[in-house]
A tleap script that builds the chain and sets N, CA, C and O, in Angstrom:
source leaprc.protein.ff14SB
mol = sequence {
  NMET ILE LEU LEU VAL ILE ALA LYS PHE LEU
  ILE LEU ILE SER LEU CYS GLU THR MET THR
  MET LYS GLN ILE LYS ASN THR GLY LYS MET
  MET ARG LYS SER CYS GLN PRO LYS ASN ASN
  VAL ASP ASP GLU LYS ILE ASN PRO ILE ASN
  ASP GLY VAL PHE ILE GLU GLU ASN GLU VAL
  LYS CYS TYR ILE ALA CYS ILE MET LYS MET
  ALA ASN THR MET LYS ASN GLY LYS LEU ASN
  PHE GLU ALA ALA MET LYS GLN ALA ASP LEU
  LEU LEU PRO ASP GLU MET LYS GLU PRO THR
  LYS GLU ALA ILE VAL ALA CYS ARG LYS VAL
  ALA ASP SER TYR LYS ASP VAL CYS ASP ALA
  SER PHE HIE VAL THR LYS CYS ILE TYR ASN
  HIE ASN PRO SER VAL PHE PHE PHE CPRO
}
set mol.1.N position { 374.929 136.013 129.172 }
set mol.1.CA position { 374.128 135.313 128.187 }
set mol.1.C position { 374.100 133.817 128.463 }
set mol.1.O position { 373.040 133.192 128.433 }
set mol.2.N position { 375.277 133.243 128.734 }
set mol.2.CA position { 375.324 131.802 128.973 }
set mol.2.C position { 374.549 131.436 130.241 }
set mol.2.O position { 373.945 130.365 130.308 }
set mol.3.N position { 374.562 132.318 131.246 }
set mol.3.CA position { 373.801 132.046 132.474 }
set mol.3.C position { 372.309 131.974 132.174 }
set mol.3.O position { 371.595 131.151 132.746 }
set mol.4.N position { 371.845 132.831 131.284 }
set mol.4.CA position { 370.439 132.822 130.904 }
set mol.4.C position { 370.076 131.516 130.211 }
set mol.4.O position { 369.021 130.943 130.479 }
set mol.5.N position { 370.936 131.046 129.330 }
set mol.5.CA position { 370.710 129.780 128.631 }
set mol.5.C position { 370.658 128.633 129.635 }
set mol.5.O position { 369.775 127.778 129.562 }
set mol.6.N position { 371.602 128.615 130.568 }
set mol.6.CA position { 371.647 127.554 131.573 }
set mol.6.C position { 370.395 127.610 132.448 }
set mol.6.O position { 369.784 126.578 132.727 }
set mol.7.N position { 370.019 128.796 132.873 }
set mol.7.CA position { 368.836 128.936 133.722 }
set mol.7.C position { 367.586 128.437 132.998 }
set mol.7.O position { 366.772 127.720 133.580 }
set mol.8.N position { 367.437 128.814 131.738 }
set mol.8.CA position { 366.280 128.343 130.963 }
set mol.8.C position { 366.305 126.832 130.811 }
set mol.8.O position { 365.271 126.172 130.909 }
set mol.9.N position { 367.499 126.286 130.568 }
set mol.9.CA position { 367.635 124.841 130.411 }
set mol.9.C position { 367.248 124.125 131.699 }
set mol.9.O position { 366.515 123.137 131.666 }
set mol.10.N position { 367.743 124.623 132.844 }
set mol.10.CA position { 367.435 123.979 134.118 }
set mol.10.C position { 365.950 124.077 134.451 }
set mol.10.O position { 365.373 123.133 134.992 }
set mol.11.N position { 365.332 125.200 134.136 }
set mol.11.CA position { 363.896 125.348 134.369 }
set mol.11.C position { 363.120 124.389 133.474 }
set mol.11.O position { 362.187 123.728 133.931 }
set mol.12.N position { 363.501 124.312 132.212 }
set mol.12.CA position { 362.842 123.407 131.278 }
set mol.12.C position { 362.961 121.962 131.754 }
set mol.12.O position { 361.980 121.218 131.763 }
set mol.13.N position { 364.153 121.580 132.144 }
set mol.13.CA position { 364.380 120.213 132.610 }
set mol.13.C position { 363.571 119.937 133.866 }
set mol.13.O position { 363.001 118.855 134.007 }
set mol.14.N position { 363.513 120.901 134.784 }
set mol.14.CA position { 362.791 120.673 136.033 }
set mol.14.C position { 361.289 120.515 135.794 }
set mol.14.O position { 360.595 119.899 136.604 }
set mol.15.N position { 360.789 121.062 134.701 }
set mol.15.CA position { 359.385 120.901 134.361 }
set mol.15.C position { 359.121 119.551 133.699 }
set mol.15.O position { 357.981 119.091 133.644 }
set mol.16.N position { 360.162 118.934 133.209 }
set mol.16.CA position { 360.045 117.648 132.542 }
set mol.16.C position { 360.385 116.537 133.531 }
set mol.16.O position { 360.156 116.656 134.735 }
set mol.17.N position { 360.926 115.476 133.000 }
set mol.17.CA position { 361.326 114.350 133.833 }
set mol.17.C position { 362.783 114.497 134.218 }
set mol.17.O position { 363.417 115.510 133.925 }
set mol.18.N position { 363.308 113.473 134.880 }
set mol.18.CA position { 364.706 113.518 135.292 }
set mol.18.C position { 365.621 113.595 134.076 }
set mol.18.O position { 365.229 113.273 132.954 }
set mol.19.N position { 366.836 114.026 134.329 }
set mol.19.CA position { 367.812 114.170 133.261 }
set mol.19.C position { 368.562 112.854 133.075 }
set mol.19.O position { 368.721 112.072 134.012 }
set mol.20.N position { 369.013 112.633 131.860 }
set mol.20.CA position { 369.907 111.509 131.605 }
set mol.20.C position { 371.319 111.979 131.944 }
set mol.20.O position { 371.564 113.179 132.069 }
set mol.21.N position { 372.243 111.037 132.091 }
set mol.21.CA position { 373.627 111.437 132.364 }
set mol.21.C position { 374.179 112.274 131.220 }
set mol.21.O position { 374.986 113.174 131.450 }
set mol.22.N position { 373.762 111.994 130.006 }
set mol.22.CA position { 374.221 112.796 128.863 }
set mol.22.C position { 373.750 114.246 129.020 }
set mol.22.O position { 374.520 115.175 128.776 }
set mol.23.N position { 372.501 114.442 129.423 }
set mol.23.CA position { 371.979 115.787 129.627 }
set mol.23.C position { 372.704 116.482 130.789 }
set mol.23.O position { 373.010 117.672 130.721 }
set mol.24.N position { 372.969 115.722 131.847 }
set mol.24.CA position { 373.687 116.286 132.993 }
set mol.24.C position { 375.077 116.744 132.564 }
set mol.24.O position { 375.516 117.837 132.922 }
set mol.25.N position { 375.761 115.907 131.801 }
set mol.25.CA position { 377.107 116.257 131.345 }
set mol.25.C position { 377.089 117.454 130.396 }
set mol.25.O position { 377.984 118.296 130.456 }
set mol.26.N position { 376.096 117.542 129.530 }
set mol.26.CA position { 375.990 118.686 128.620 }
set mol.26.C position { 375.722 119.976 129.385 }
set mol.26.O position { 376.277 121.024 129.055 }
set mol.27.N position { 374.877 119.901 130.401 }
set mol.27.CA position { 374.631 121.073 131.245 }
set mol.27.C position { 375.912 121.456 131.965 }
set mol.27.O position { 376.239 122.637 132.082 }
set mol.28.N position { 376.636 120.451 132.447 }
set mol.28.CA position { 377.915 120.689 133.109 }
set mol.28.C position { 378.912 121.387 132.206 }
set mol.28.O position { 379.664 122.253 132.653 }
set mol.29.N position { 378.919 121.011 130.932 }
set mol.29.CA position { 379.831 121.664 129.979 }
set mol.29.C position { 379.514 123.150 129.854 }
set mol.29.O position { 380.419 123.983 129.788 }
set mol.30.N position { 378.222 123.477 129.823 }
set mol.30.CA position { 377.828 124.890 129.729 }
set mol.30.C position { 378.253 125.649 130.987 }
set mol.30.O position { 378.736 126.779 130.904 }
set mol.31.N position { 378.071 125.028 132.138 }
set mol.31.CA position { 378.468 125.667 133.392 }
set mol.31.C position { 379.988 125.857 133.433 }
set mol.31.O position { 380.492 126.895 133.862 }
set mol.32.N position { 380.688 124.840 132.983 }
set mol.32.CA position { 382.154 124.899 132.961 }
set mol.32.C position { 382.636 126.030 132.056 }
set mol.32.O position { 383.578 126.744 132.402 }
set mol.33.N position { 382.002 126.194 130.909 }
set mol.33.CA position { 382.394 127.260 129.979 }
set mol.33.C position { 382.230 128.640 130.601 }
set mol.33.O position { 382.915 129.586 130.213 }
set mol.34.N position { 381.339 128.750 131.546 }
set mol.34.CA position { 381.151 130.016 132.238 }
set mol.34.C position { 382.136 130.186 133.400 }
set mol.34.O position { 382.738 131.249 133.553 }
set mol.35.N position { 382.298 129.153 134.209 }
set mol.35.CA position { 383.101 129.267 135.434 }
set mol.35.C position { 384.606 129.129 135.218 }
set mol.35.O position { 385.393 129.740 135.941 }
set mol.36.N position { 385.004 128.345 134.248 }
set mol.36.CA position { 386.434 128.101 134.062 }
set mol.36.C position { 387.206 129.381 133.736 }
set mol.36.O position { 388.213 129.659 134.387 }
set mol.37.N position { 386.766 130.170 132.751 }
set mol.37.CA position { 387.531 131.398 132.468 }
set mol.37.C position { 387.458 132.430 133.599 }
set mol.37.O position { 388.405 133.190 133.800 }
set mol.38.N position { 386.367 132.462 134.322 }
set mol.38.CA position { 386.239 133.411 135.436 }
set mol.38.C position { 387.277 133.137 136.513 }
set mol.38.O position { 387.700 134.049 137.224 }
set mol.39.N position { 387.684 131.882 136.631 }
set mol.39.CA position { 388.608 131.499 137.694 }
set mol.39.C position { 389.991 131.146 137.179 }
set mol.39.O position { 390.858 130.728 137.947 }
set mol.40.N position { 390.198 131.315 135.876 }
set mol.40.CA position { 391.502 131.116 135.254 }
set mol.40.C position { 392.137 129.785 135.689 }
set mol.40.O position { 393.279 129.743 136.146 }
set mol.41.N position { 391.368 128.708 135.535 }
set mol.41.CA position { 391.836 127.390 135.956 }
set mol.41.C position { 391.903 126.464 134.743 }
set mol.41.O position { 390.997 126.439 133.911 }
set mol.42.N position { 392.985 125.711 134.663 }
set mol.42.CA position { 393.215 124.803 133.537 }
set mol.42.C position { 392.444 123.500 133.704 }
set mol.42.O position { 392.143 123.072 134.818 }
set mol.43.N position { 392.132 122.878 132.557 }
set mol.43.CA position { 391.469 121.571 132.565 }
set mol.43.C position { 392.225 120.561 133.422 }
set mol.43.O position { 391.614 119.756 134.124 }
set mol.44.N position { 393.540 120.605 133.365 }
set mol.44.CA position { 394.366 119.643 134.097 }
set mol.44.C position { 394.149 119.708 135.604 }
set mol.44.O position { 394.444 118.751 136.320 }
set mol.45.N position { 393.640 120.821 136.075 }
set mol.45.CA position { 393.411 120.965 137.512 }
set mol.45.C position { 391.976 120.636 137.916 }
set mol.45.O position { 391.716 120.322 139.078 }
set mol.46.N position { 391.048 120.706 136.971 }
set mol.46.CA position { 389.650 120.426 137.333 }
set mol.46.C position { 389.139 119.088 136.791 }
set mol.46.O position { 388.186 118.535 137.341 }
set mol.47.N position { 389.739 118.565 135.745 }
set mol.47.CA position { 389.319 117.248 135.245 }
set mol.47.C position { 389.455 116.155 136.307 }
set mol.47.O position { 388.579 115.295 136.399 }
set mol.48.N position { 390.523 116.159 137.115 }
set mol.48.CA position { 390.696 115.081 138.101 }
set mol.48.C position { 389.660 115.070 139.233 }
set mol.48.O position { 389.586 114.099 139.985 }
set mol.49.N position { 388.869 116.127 139.361 }
set mol.49.CA position { 387.871 116.181 140.435 }
set mol.49.C position { 386.954 114.959 140.371 }
set mol.49.O position { 386.631 114.373 141.405 }
set mol.50.N position { 386.539 114.577 139.183 }
set mol.50.CA position { 385.635 113.426 139.044 }
set mol.50.C position { 386.265 112.120 139.492 }
set mol.50.O position { 385.557 111.147 139.752 }
set mol.51.N position { 387.576 112.089 139.583 }
set mol.51.CA position { 388.275 110.895 140.068 }
set mol.51.C position { 388.677 111.028 141.536 }
set mol.51.O position { 389.417 110.197 142.062 }
set mol.52.N position { 388.190 112.070 142.184 }
set mol.52.CA position { 388.479 112.265 143.605 }
set mol.52.C position { 389.788 112.955 143.886 }
set mol.52.O position { 390.259 112.951 145.024 }
set mol.53.N position { 390.387 113.550 142.867 }
set mol.53.CA position { 391.635 114.288 143.055 }
set mol.53.C position { 391.278 115.774 143.139 }
set mol.53.O position { 390.907 116.405 142.150 }
set mol.54.N position { 391.403 116.302 144.343 }
set mol.54.CA position { 391.037 117.693 144.601 }
set mol.54.C position { 392.314 118.488 144.858 }
set mol.54.O position { 392.939 118.353 145.910 }
set mol.55.N position { 392.689 119.304 143.904 }
set mol.55.CA position { 393.904 120.109 144.008 }
set mol.55.C position { 393.579 121.347 144.846 }
set mol.55.O position { 392.724 122.155 144.483 }
set mol.56.N position { 394.272 121.474 145.961 }
set mol.56.CA position { 393.971 122.553 146.899 }
set mol.56.C position { 394.644 123.853 146.484 }
set mol.56.O position { 395.595 124.312 147.117 }
set mol.57.N position { 394.131 124.433 145.412 }
set mol.57.CA position { 394.573 125.743 144.940 }
set mol.57.C position { 393.342 126.640 144.841 }
set mol.57.O position { 392.239 126.181 144.545 }
set mol.58.N position { 393.555 127.904 145.089 }
set mol.58.CA position { 392.431 128.830 145.138 }
set mol.58.C position { 391.612 128.839 143.846 }
set mol.58.O position { 390.386 128.946 143.894 }
set mol.59.N position { 392.275 128.728 142.696 }
set mol.59.CA position { 391.549 128.749 141.427 }
set mol.59.C position { 390.586 127.565 141.336 }
set mol.59.O position { 389.461 127.706 140.857 }
set mol.60.N position { 391.032 126.410 141.796 }
set mol.60.CA position { 390.196 125.208 141.773 }
set mol.60.C position { 389.038 125.370 142.755 }
set mol.60.O position { 387.887 125.088 142.421 }
set mol.61.N position { 389.348 125.819 143.950 }
set mol.61.CA position { 388.318 126.003 144.972 }
set mol.61.C position { 387.242 126.987 144.509 }
set mol.61.O position { 386.048 126.752 144.697 }
set mol.62.N position { 387.680 128.082 143.905 }
set mol.62.CA position { 386.718 129.096 143.458 }
set mol.62.C position { 385.958 128.654 142.216 }
set mol.62.O position { 384.819 129.072 142.009 }
set mol.63.N position { 386.568 127.817 141.392 }
set mol.63.CA position { 385.844 127.206 140.271 }
set mol.63.C position { 384.696 126.349 140.810 }
set mol.63.O position { 383.571 126.426 140.315 }
set mol.64.N position { 384.985 125.537 141.820 }
set mol.64.CA position { 383.952 124.698 142.429 }
set mol.64.C position { 382.852 125.578 143.012 }
set mol.64.O position { 381.669 125.276 142.858 }
set mol.65.N position { 383.231 126.655 143.672 }
set mol.65.CA position { 382.242 127.585 144.235 }
set mol.65.C position { 381.374 128.189 143.145 }
set mol.65.O position { 380.163 128.323 143.323 }
set mol.66.N position { 381.965 128.550 142.035 }
set mol.66.CA position { 381.221 129.124 140.906 }
set mol.66.C position { 380.178 128.139 140.397 }
set mol.66.O position { 379.024 128.506 140.176 }
set mol.67.N position { 380.588 126.887 140.210 }
set mol.67.CA position { 379.655 125.852 139.734 }
set mol.67.C position { 378.525 125.671 140.736 }
set mol.67.O position { 377.358 125.592 140.353 }
set mol.68.N position { 378.864 125.606 142.003 }
set mol.68.CA position { 377.846 125.389 143.033 }
set mol.68.C position { 376.885 126.574 143.143 }
set mol.68.O position { 375.687 126.390 143.355 }
set mol.69.N position { 377.412 127.774 142.999 }
set mol.69.CA position { 376.534 128.950 143.011 }
set mol.69.C position { 375.605 128.928 141.806 }
set mol.69.O position { 374.413 129.212 141.928 }
set mol.70.N position { 376.150 128.591 140.648 }
set mol.70.CA position { 375.356 128.545 139.429 }
set mol.70.C position { 374.248 127.492 139.535 }
set mol.70.O position { 373.150 127.676 139.011 }
set mol.71.N position { 374.551 126.403 140.212 }
set mol.71.CA position { 373.568 125.335 140.400 }
set mol.71.C position { 372.638 125.618 141.582 }
set mol.71.O position { 371.738 124.831 141.874 }
set mol.72.N position { 372.859 126.728 142.247 }
set mol.72.CA position { 372.072 127.146 143.405 }
set mol.72.C position { 372.217 126.185 144.587 }
set mol.72.O position { 371.319 126.088 145.424 }
set mol.73.N position { 373.343 125.479 144.655 }
set mol.73.CA position { 373.564 124.579 145.778 }
set mol.73.C position { 374.463 125.204 146.844 }
set mol.73.O position { 374.691 124.606 147.896 }
set mol.74.N position { 374.966 126.394 146.573 }
set mol.74.CA position { 375.753 127.136 147.555 }
set mol.74.C position { 375.164 128.544 147.594 }
set mol.74.O position { 374.990 129.195 146.564 }
set mol.75.N position { 374.866 128.989 148.797 }
set mol.75.CA position { 374.265 130.312 148.956 }
set mol.75.C position { 374.806 130.943 150.236 }
set mol.75.O position { 374.789 130.319 151.297 }
set mol.76.N position { 375.275 132.156 150.135 }
set mol.76.CA position { 375.842 132.876 151.277 }
set mol.76.C position { 376.945 132.080 151.972 }
set mol.76.O position { 377.065 132.098 153.197 }
set mol.77.N position { 377.742 131.384 151.170 }
set mol.77.CA position { 378.867 130.640 151.708 }
set mol.77.C position { 378.506 129.336 152.392 }
set mol.77.O position { 379.369 128.707 153.006 }
set mol.78.N position { 377.267 128.919 152.303 }
set mol.78.CA position { 376.802 127.694 152.949 }
set mol.78.C position { 376.100 126.809 151.922 }
set mol.78.O position { 375.607 127.286 150.899 }
set mol.79.N position { 376.066 125.524 152.216 }
set mol.79.CA position { 375.337 124.598 151.365 }
set mol.79.C position { 373.863 124.958 151.406 }
set mol.79.O position { 373.276 125.074 152.482 }
set mol.80.N position { 373.272 125.132 150.252 }
set mol.80.CA position { 371.836 125.387 150.146 }
set mol.80.C position { 371.157 124.015 150.154 }
set mol.80.O position { 370.794 123.472 149.110 }
set mol.81.N position { 371.000 123.481 151.350 }
set mol.81.CA position { 370.570 122.101 151.551 }
set mol.81.C position { 369.248 121.793 150.851 }
set mol.81.O position { 369.141 120.799 150.133 }
set mol.82.N position { 368.257 122.632 151.055 }
set mol.82.CA position { 366.936 122.373 150.482 }
set mol.82.C position { 367.000 122.337 148.955 }
set mol.82.O position { 366.410 121.459 148.325 }
set mol.83.N position { 367.711 123.284 148.370 }
set mol.83.CA position { 367.828 123.329 146.909 }
set mol.83.C position { 368.587 122.117 146.390 }
set mol.83.O position { 368.205 121.537 145.373 }
set mol.84.N position { 369.656 121.728 147.076 }
set mol.84.CA position { 370.445 120.566 146.643 }
set mol.84.C position { 369.588 119.298 146.682 }
set mol.84.O position { 369.628 118.492 145.751 }
set mol.85.N position { 368.826 119.123 147.743 }
set mol.85.CA position { 367.966 117.938 147.868 }
set mol.85.C position { 366.872 117.942 146.798 }
set mol.85.O position { 366.569 116.908 146.203 }
set mol.86.N position { 366.292 119.104 146.566 }
set mol.86.CA position { 365.227 119.214 145.570 }
set mol.86.C position { 365.767 118.922 144.173 }
set mol.86.O position { 365.125 118.224 143.388 }
set mol.87.N position { 366.949 119.458 143.864 }
set mol.87.CA position { 367.541 119.203 142.555 }
set mol.87.C position { 367.871 117.727 142.379 }
set mol.87.O position { 367.684 117.175 141.295 }
set mol.88.N position { 368.359 117.087 143.432 }
set mol.88.CA position { 368.654 115.655 143.349 }
set mol.88.C position { 367.377 114.892 143.005 }
set mol.88.O position { 367.393 113.991 142.166 }
set mol.89.N position { 366.282 115.251 143.649 }
set mol.89.CA position { 365.000 114.586 143.380 }
set mol.89.C position { 364.486 114.848 141.966 }
set mol.89.O position { 364.008 113.943 141.282 }
set mol.90.N position { 364.597 116.110 141.547 }
set mol.90.CA position { 364.015 116.491 140.261 }
set mol.90.C position { 364.863 116.119 139.050 }
set mol.90.O position { 364.328 115.752 138.004 }
set mol.91.N position { 366.173 116.213 139.189 }
set mol.91.CA position { 367.028 116.152 138.012 }
set mol.91.C position { 367.792 114.853 137.815 }
set mol.91.O position { 368.071 114.470 136.679 }
set mol.92.N position { 368.131 114.177 138.887 }
set mol.92.CA position { 369.005 113.010 138.747 }
set mol.92.C position { 368.251 111.756 138.308 }
set mol.92.O position { 367.078 111.578 138.636 }
set mol.93.N position { 368.935 110.896 137.566 }
set mol.93.CA position { 368.342 109.591 137.232 }
set mol.93.C position { 368.015 108.829 138.523 }
set mol.93.O position { 368.686 109.007 139.539 }
set mol.94.N position { 367.000 107.997 138.478 }
set mol.94.CA position { 366.506 107.304 139.668 }
set mol.94.C position { 367.594 106.595 140.459 }
set mol.94.O position { 367.597 106.640 141.689 }
set mol.95.N position { 368.516 105.942 139.764 }
set mol.95.CA position { 369.544 105.170 140.466 }
set mol.95.C position { 370.539 106.052 141.220 }
set mol.95.O position { 371.288 105.558 142.063 }
set mol.96.N position { 370.551 107.339 140.924 }
set mol.96.CA position { 371.487 108.258 141.587 }
set mol.96.C position { 370.838 109.075 142.702 }
set mol.96.O position { 371.539 109.644 143.538 }
set mol.97.N position { 369.515 109.138 142.723 }
set mol.97.CA position { 368.820 110.034 143.662 }
set mol.97.C position { 369.146 109.756 145.124 }
set mol.97.O position { 369.668 110.631 145.815 }
set mol.98.N position { 368.852 108.574 145.595 }
set mol.98.CA position { 369.020 108.278 147.026 }
set mol.98.C position { 370.480 108.336 147.469 }
set mol.98.O position { 370.769 108.943 148.500 }
set mol.99.N position { 371.417 107.725 146.726 }
set mol.99.CA position { 372.816 107.835 147.167 }
set mol.99.C position { 373.318 109.279 147.188 }
set mol.99.O position { 374.108 109.653 148.056 }
set mol.100.N position { 372.863 110.078 146.241 }
set mol.100.CA position { 373.277 111.479 146.209 }
set mol.100.C position { 372.682 112.244 147.382 }
set mol.100.O position { 373.368 113.043 148.021 }
set mol.101.N position { 371.429 112.005 147.660 }
set mol.101.CA position { 370.782 112.683 148.787 }
set mol.101.C position { 371.418 112.261 150.115 }
set mol.101.O position { 371.554 113.086 151.018 }
set mol.102.N position { 371.803 111.005 150.243 }
set mol.102.CA position { 372.502 110.545 151.452 }
set mol.102.C position { 373.824 111.291 151.617 }
set mol.102.O position { 374.186 111.682 152.727 }
set mol.103.N position { 374.543 111.488 150.515 }
set mol.103.CA position { 375.812 112.214 150.562 }
set mol.103.C position { 375.586 113.675 150.942 }
set mol.103.O position { 376.357 114.241 151.717 }
set mol.104.N position { 374.545 114.281 150.409 }
set mol.104.CA position { 374.227 115.679 150.734 }
set mol.104.C position { 373.909 115.804 152.223 }
set mol.104.O position { 374.372 116.735 152.882 }
set mol.105.N position { 373.121 114.870 152.752 }
set mol.105.CA position { 372.785 114.885 154.177 }
set mol.105.C position { 374.051 114.724 155.015 }
set mol.105.O position { 374.246 115.445 155.994 }
set mol.106.N position { 374.907 113.783 154.634 }
set mol.106.CA position { 376.139 113.527 155.387 }
set mol.106.C position { 377.067 114.738 155.393 }
set mol.106.O position { 377.811 114.943 156.352 }
set mol.107.N position { 377.028 115.539 154.333 }
set mol.107.CA position { 377.955 116.668 154.184 }
set mol.107.C position { 377.301 118.015 154.473 }
set mol.107.O position { 377.892 119.067 154.228 }
set mol.108.N position { 376.116 117.974 154.979 }
set mol.108.CA position { 375.310 119.178 155.181 }
set mol.108.C position { 376.017 120.272 155.981 }
set mol.108.O position { 375.889 121.450 155.649 }
set mol.109.N position { 376.747 119.912 157.010 }
set mol.109.CA position { 377.341 120.910 157.916 }
set mol.109.C position { 378.803 121.221 157.626 }
set mol.109.O position { 379.401 122.039 158.324 }
set mol.110.N position { 379.389 120.596 156.621 }
set mol.110.CA position { 380.817 120.796 156.327 }
set mol.110.C position { 381.143 122.269 156.082 }
set mol.110.O position { 382.154 122.766 156.580 }
set mol.111.N position { 380.316 122.959 155.335 }
set mol.111.CA position { 380.592 124.364 154.993 }
set mol.111.C position { 380.621 125.270 156.217 }
set mol.111.O position { 381.234 126.338 156.185 }
set mol.112.N position { 379.969 124.855 157.289 }
set mol.112.CA position { 379.906 125.684 158.496 }
set mol.112.C position { 381.283 125.926 159.117 }
set mol.112.O position { 381.457 126.869 159.888 }
set mol.113.N position { 382.248 125.089 158.787 }
set mol.113.CA position { 383.596 125.224 159.343 }
set mol.113.C position { 384.474 126.203 158.576 }
set mol.113.O position { 385.619 126.441 158.962 }
set mol.114.N position { 383.946 126.777 157.485 }
set mol.114.CA position { 384.759 127.639 156.621 }
set mol.114.C position { 384.082 128.986 156.415 }
set mol.114.O position { 382.874 129.065 156.188 }
set mol.115.N position { 384.883 130.042 156.497 }
set mol.115.CA position { 384.363 131.395 156.283 }
set mol.115.C position { 384.356 131.765 154.807 }
set mol.115.O position { 383.474 132.491 154.347 }
set mol.116.N position { 385.337 131.266 154.069 }
set mol.116.CA position { 385.482 131.592 152.652 }
set mol.116.C position { 384.612 130.657 151.809 }
set mol.116.O position { 384.651 129.440 151.986 }
set mol.117.N position { 383.830 131.228 150.896 }
set mol.117.CA position { 382.922 130.432 150.067 }
set mol.117.C position { 383.677 129.430 149.196 }
set mol.117.O position { 383.177 128.335 148.938 }
set mol.118.N position { 384.865 129.791 148.747 }
set mol.118.CA position { 385.648 128.873 147.914 }
set mol.118.C position { 386.099 127.664 148.728 }
set mol.118.O position { 386.016 126.529 148.259 }
set mol.119.N position { 386.578 127.910 149.949 }
set mol.119.CA position { 386.977 126.809 150.828 }
set mol.119.C position { 385.773 125.942 151.183 }
set mol.119.O position { 385.851 124.714 151.142 }
set mol.120.N position { 384.667 126.582 151.529 }
set mol.120.CA position { 383.461 125.844 151.911 }
set mol.120.C position { 382.979 124.958 150.756 }
set mol.120.O position { 382.664 123.786 150.964 }
set mol.121.N position { 382.920 125.509 149.556 }
set mol.121.CA position { 382.463 124.752 148.385 }
set mol.121.C position { 383.381 123.567 148.097 }
set mol.121.O position { 382.923 122.461 147.810 }
set mol.122.N position { 384.667 123.819 148.180 }
set mol.122.CA position { 385.675 122.789 147.935 }
set mol.122.C position { 385.482 121.611 148.897 }
set mol.122.O position { 385.454 120.455 148.475 }
set mol.123.N position { 385.352 121.913 150.172 }
set mol.123.CA position { 385.270 120.845 151.171 }
set mol.123.C position { 383.916 120.133 151.161 }
set mol.123.O position { 383.851 118.940 151.453 }
set mol.124.N position { 382.852 120.834 150.834 }
set mol.124.CA position { 381.546 120.168 150.680 }
set mol.124.C position { 381.611 119.197 149.507 }
set mol.124.O position { 381.167 118.054 149.614 }
set mol.125.N position { 382.157 119.648 148.404 }
set mol.125.CA position { 382.256 118.806 147.211 }
set mol.125.C position { 383.136 117.593 147.476 }
set mol.125.O position { 382.807 116.478 147.073 }
set mol.126.N position { 384.237 117.814 148.145 }
set mol.126.CA position { 385.140 116.710 148.484 }
set mol.126.C position { 384.441 115.708 149.412 }
set mol.126.O position { 384.615 114.500 149.255 }
set mol.127.N position { 383.671 116.191 150.355 }
set mol.127.CA position { 382.916 115.335 151.267 }
set mol.127.C position { 381.906 114.492 150.489 }
set mol.127.O position { 381.785 113.291 150.727 }
set mol.128.N position { 381.196 115.108 149.577 }
set mol.128.CA position { 380.196 114.379 148.782 }
set mol.128.C position { 380.869 113.291 147.962 }
set mol.128.O position { 380.365 112.171 147.874 }
set mol.129.N position { 382.001 113.618 147.364 }
set mol.129.CA position { 382.748 112.595 146.623 }
set mol.129.C position { 383.136 111.447 147.551 }
set mol.129.O position { 382.900 110.281 147.235 }
set mol.130.N position { 383.719 111.773 148.674 }
set mol.130.CA position { 384.196 110.743 149.605 }
set mol.130.C position { 383.065 109.891 150.167 }
set mol.130.O position { 383.264 108.718 150.486 }
set mol.131.N position { 381.895 110.474 150.285 }
set mol.131.CA position { 380.753 109.730 150.815 }
set mol.131.C position { 380.285 108.647 149.847 }
set mol.131.O position { 379.924 107.545 150.260 }
set mol.132.N position { 380.296 108.973 148.549 }
set mol.132.CA position { 379.863 107.978 147.571 }
set mol.132.C position { 380.425 108.316 146.181 }
set mol.132.O position { 379.747 108.950 145.372 }
set mol.133.N position { 381.651 107.894 145.913 }
set mol.133.CA position { 382.296 108.199 144.631 }
set mol.133.C position { 381.550 107.643 143.418 }
set mol.133.O position { 381.676 108.177 142.316 }
set mol.134.N position { 380.786 106.592 143.609 }
set mol.134.CA position { 380.130 105.941 142.467 }
set mol.134.C position { 379.036 106.794 141.822 }
set mol.134.O position { 378.696 106.579 140.658 }
set mol.135.N position { 378.482 107.758 142.563 }
set mol.135.CA position { 377.432 108.614 141.986 }
set mol.135.C position { 377.894 110.043 141.798 }
set mol.135.O position { 377.087 110.922 141.496 }
set mol.136.N position { 379.170 110.281 141.970 }
set mol.136.CA position { 379.702 111.639 141.916 }
set mol.136.C position { 379.940 112.071 140.478 }
set mol.136.O position { 380.488 111.324 139.668 }
set mol.137.N position { 379.516 113.290 140.182 }
set mol.137.CA position { 379.833 113.940 138.905 }
set mol.137.C position { 380.017 115.421 139.183 }
set mol.137.O position { 379.214 116.040 139.881 }
set mol.138.N position { 381.081 115.979 138.631 }
set mol.138.CA position { 381.306 117.419 138.763 }
set mol.138.C position { 381.833 117.945 137.439 }
set mol.138.O position { 382.781 117.398 136.876 }
set mol.139.N position { 381.209 119.017 136.943 }
set mol.139.CA position { 381.616 119.524 135.608 }
set mol.139.C position { 383.012 120.042 135.560 }
set mol.139.O position { 383.469 120.491 134.509 }
savepdb mol mol.pdb
quit
């Protein structure tokens, strides 16, 4: 049910203008409510992600993979580059678009080094953070 709500919200937003950071964070909360219990991960382990603290535990890695799959930015264990770039253009506030797209381009091939989707998602996300922490947000 929550996936349907999120999907409708993302479609609605994509038909409108870019999202505000408040809207992005609210969407992130909905995604988190879905992925967090599926991966049995505590807030204390995922809250620090936004500050660049990536705890290398399977629950955290798979939580990141869940969020990325839900956002359609990870597909078949690889970064869904075209979708990630399109979402950056459509959804992000103007001041975040170009720096985010630069980070996506820089991290495009990171997932290719990992067979496990959780590992791949974790390292892509970490790369994007490291490329430009000032525009990074992760639910």
